[in-house]
C-alpha positions in Angstrom: 159.0 135.3 150.4 162.1 133.2 151.8 163.2 130.7 149.4 162.7 127.0 150.8 164.9 124.2 150.4 162.3 122.7 148.1 162.2 125.8 145.9 166.4 125.3 145.7 165.7 121.5 144.3 163.0 122.6 141.8 164.2 123.1 138.0 165.5 126.4 136.8 162.9 128.9 135.0 163.9 127.8 131.5 162.8 124.4 132.3 159.5 125.5 134.1 159.0 127.5 131.0 159.0 124.3 128.7 157.3 122.3 131.0 154.4 124.7 131.4 154.4 125.0 127.5 153.9 121.1 127.1 151.0 121.3 129.7 149.4 124.1 127.4 150.1 121.5 124.4 148.5 118.7 126.0 145.4 120.7 127.4 144.8 121.8 123.9 144.9 118.3 122.6 143.2 116.5 125.5 139.7 117.6 124.6 139.8 116.1 121.0 141.3 112.8 122.3 138.6 112.5 125.2 136.0 113.4 122.6 137.2 110.5 120.3 137.3 108.2 123.0 133.7 109.0 123.9 132.4 108.8 120.3 134.2 105.6 119.7 132.5 104.0 123.2 129.0 105.1 122.2 129.5 104.1 118.7 130.6 100.5 119.9 127.7 100.2 122.3 125.2 101.6 120.0 126.1 98.5 117.8 126.3 96.3 120.3 122.5 97.5 121.4 121.2 97.1 117.7 122.7 93.6 117.4 121.4 92.7 120.6 118.0 93.6 119.8 117.9 92.1 116.4 119.2 88.5 118.0 117.0 88.6 120.9 113.7 89.8 119.8 112.6 87.4 117.5 113.6 84.7 119.9 111.1 86.7 122.6 108.4 87.1 120.1 108.6 83.3 118.7 108.4 82.2 122.6 112.1 80.3 122.4 112.8 81.1 126.1 115.8 78.7 126.2 117.4 80.3 123.2 116.7 83.6 124.4 118.5 82.9 127.8 121.7 81.6 126.0 121.3 84.4 123.7 121.5 86.9 126.5 124.4 85.2 128.1 126.0 85.3 124.6 125.4 89.0 124.3 126.0 90.0 127.6 129.6 88.4 127.4 130.1 90.1 124.2 129.2 93.4 125.6 132.1 92.7 128.3 134.5 91.9 125.7 133.6 95.2 123.8 133.8 97.3 126.5 137.1 95.8 127.8 138.4 96.8 124.3 136.7 100.1 124.4 138.5 100.8 127.7 141.7 99.6 126.2 141.6 101.8 123.2 140.9 104.9 125.6 143.7 103.9 127.7 146.1 103.6 124.9 145.3 106.8 123.8 145.9 108.1 127.5 149.3 106.0 127.5 150.6 107.7 124.4 149.9 111.0 125.4 151.8 110.2 128.7 154.8 108.8 126.9 155.1 111.9 125.2 154.2 114.1 128.0 156.1 112.6 130.8 159.6 113.0 129.4 159.0 116.4 128.6 157.9 117.3 132.1 161.0 115.7 133.6 163.0 117.4 130.5 165.3 119.0 133.2 167.0 115.6 133.8 169.7 114.7 131.4 169.8 111.7 129.1 166.0 110.7 130.4 164.5 107.7 129.6 160.9 106.7 130.5 158.9 103.4 130.3 155.8 102.1 131.5 157.1 98.3 131.3 159.9 96.1 131.7 162.1 94.5 134.5 165.0 97.1 135.8 168.4 95.6 135.7 169.4 97.0 138.9 167.3 94.3 140.4 170.1 91.6 139.7 172.5 93.7 141.9 170.1 94.6 144.7 170.6 92.3 147.7 168.7 89.4 147.7 166.5 87.9 150.7 169.2 89.2 153.2 167.6 92.5 152.4 164.1 92.2 151.5 162.1 88.5 150.6 161.2 88.3 147.1 160.1 85.7 144.8 158.9 87.8 142.0 158.4 91.6 141.1 156.1 93.5 139.1 156.9 97.0 137.7 155.1 100.3 136.6 156.6 103.5 135.6 160.1 103.7 135.3 162.6 106.9 134.8 166.5 106.9 134.4 169.0 109.7 133.7 171.0 112.0 135.4 170.5 115.3 137.2 173.2 117.7 137.9 175.8 114.4 137.2 174.1 112.4 139.7 172.8 109.3 137.6 169.8 107.4 138.7 166.9 104.6 137.9 163.6 105.0 139.7 161.3 102.6 139.2 157.5 102.0 141.1 158.1 98.2 142.1 156.0 95.6 143.9 158.0 92.6 145.2 156.5 89.5 146.6 156.8 85.9 147.8 154.8 83.1 146.9 152.0 82.8 144.7 148.1 82.7 144.0 146.3 82.6 147.6 149.4 82.5 149.2 151.1 85.4 147.6 152.4 87.9 150.1 153.7 91.5 149.1 157.0 92.4 151.2 157.3 95.8 149.3 155.0 98.4 147.2 156.4 101.6 146.6 159.4 103.3 144.9 162.9 102.0 144.3 165.7 104.5 143.5 169.1 102.7 142.3 172.4 104.9 142.1 176.2 104.7 142.3 178.2 105.4 144.9 180.8 108.1 145.0 183.4 106.2 147.2 181.4 102.5 147.3 181.1 100.6 150.4 183.5 97.4 150.7 180.9 94.7 151.1 176.9 94.8 152.0 175.4 97.4 154.4 171.8 97.1 155.0 169.8 99.9 157.1 166.2 100.5 157.7 163.9 102.6 159.7 161.8 100.9 162.0 158.1 101.8 161.7 156.4 104.2 164.2 155.3 103.3 167.6 156.2 99.6 166.9 159.8 100.4 166.9 160.8 98.6 169.9 158.4 95.3 169.2 160.0 95.0 165.9 163.2 93.1 165.2 165.0 91.6 162.8 163.9 93.5 159.7 166.2 91.9 157.6 165.8 87.9 157.0 169.2 86.5 156.6 171.2 85.6 159.8 174.6 85.9 157.9 175.0 89.7 158.2 176.1 91.0 161.5 173.9 93.7 163.2 175.9 96.9 163.7 174.7 99.4 166.7 175.7 103.5 166.3 176.5 104.0 170.3 173.6 106.1 170.3 170.5 104.3 172.2 167.8 106.7 170.2 169.1 105.5 166.9 169.7 102.1 167.7 165.9 102.0 169.3 164.9 103.2 165.8 167.0 101.6 163.2 168.5 98.3 162.3 171.7 98.1 160.7 173.2 95.0 158.9 176.6 94.0 157.1 179.3 91.8 156.4 181.8 94.5 157.1 181.4 95.8 160.7 184.3 97.9 160.7 183.7 99.7 157.5 180.1 100.3 158.3 180.7 101.9 161.7 181.5 105.4 160.7 178.2 105.5 158.3 175.1 104.2 160.5 174.8 107.9 162.0 174.4 109.8 158.7 172.1 106.9 157.1 169.8 107.2 160.3 169.5 110.7 159.4 168.4 110.2 155.8 166.0 107.5 156.7 164.6 109.5 159.4 164.3 112.3 156.5 162.5 110.1 154.3 160.2 108.4 156.9 158.9 111.6 158.0 158.0 112.5 154.2 156.7 109.0 153.5 155.5 107.4 156.7 153.6 104.5 155.0 156.2 101.7 156.1 159.7 100.5 156.5 162.4 102.8 154.6 165.4 101.0 153.6 168.6 101.2 152.1 171.0 98.9 150.8 174.8 99.8 149.7 176.7 96.8 148.0 180.3 97.8 146.8 179.8 100.8 144.2 175.7 100.2 144.0 173.1 102.1 146.4 169.6 101.2 146.5 166.9 103.4 148.2 163.4 101.9 148.9 160.3 104.0 149.8 157.1 102.3 150.5 154.3 104.1 149.4 150.6 103.4 147.7 151.2 106.5 145.6 151.2 106.7 141.9 154.4 109.0 141.3 153.7 109.4 137.8 150.0 109.3 137.5 148.3 112.4 135.3 144.6 113.0 136.1 141.9 111.5 133.9 141.6 112.5 130.3 138.8 114.6 131.1 140.5 116.8 133.8 142.7 119.7 132.4 146.5 119.4 133.7 147.1 122.2 136.0 151.0 122.7 136.8 150.3 123.4 140.6 147.7 120.8 141.3 149.4 117.6 139.4 152.9 118.6 138.1 154.7 120.4 140.8 154.0 117.4 143.3 155.5 114.9 141.0 158.4 116.9 140.2 159.0 118.0 144.2 158.7 114.2 144.9 161.4 113.4 142.4 163.7 115.8 143.5 163.1 115.1 147.1 164.2 111.4 146.5 167.2 112.1 144.1 168.3 114.8 146.9 168.4 112.2 149.3 169.5 109.5 147.2 172.4 111.9 146.4 173.2 112.3 150.1 173.4 108.5 150.6 175.9 108.2 147.9 178.1 110.6 149.6 178.1 108.6 152.9 
């Protein structure tokens, strides 16, 4: 069978062997952790049921209907708190396994660091409202390191403006931050217009201080938008950036794919509802082909595209 481009991006045989070994170790430990979690949940609710019966039955027998109603409310609230704590304990077990397993699965990345909390420092350097409106950010899994000498930070991020009922999500997906090989003398922003709405949507960027740059190719200019504070330097780069945006939009067609270049910093924003690092529930055995290989493929595709953009 002919080798595909994705096959060439995948980790080598030694790295894949280590990944499979970690999966076997996870699957051997998983039933014990799942069993302990079920037993802890069952024991907690058995105790709750006994206490509820001990408190409520005398009130029923004595005809204290008002006190019985108050006791029911209290016991239901206590059951909710107990369930919440039991679920938190189970999720804690699962996250501990993730903390140990995910760095092993991505062990082919040099100097790898993984976290499921915290704010990435690259947000301080990423262009602001001229690129994408945001006043608040929330972050999930974050992965950083280098692959074949290409340093990166990848984070699942949600950006938003406003609060409460007026809160509006402006981006939900993955941000890849990286360093450019030559850098760009200024700021250059690029976005792929979404699908059939391409001609109807203008001004994908919110700040009018940047100048729109055209590629002199009608098909590109109809489906992409480029803004910069250095039009002369941006001109030769927009066609190559359009190709990178087109590729990502085909792979993840869930929204507006964006690229920002600012001096040595580069940022690739891919909107997606997919959880890139999600493992199956603890009751489901981890399978390389079903669960792990797609995760690695997504990571390698993003890194390959970010590396391409870094060379533009």
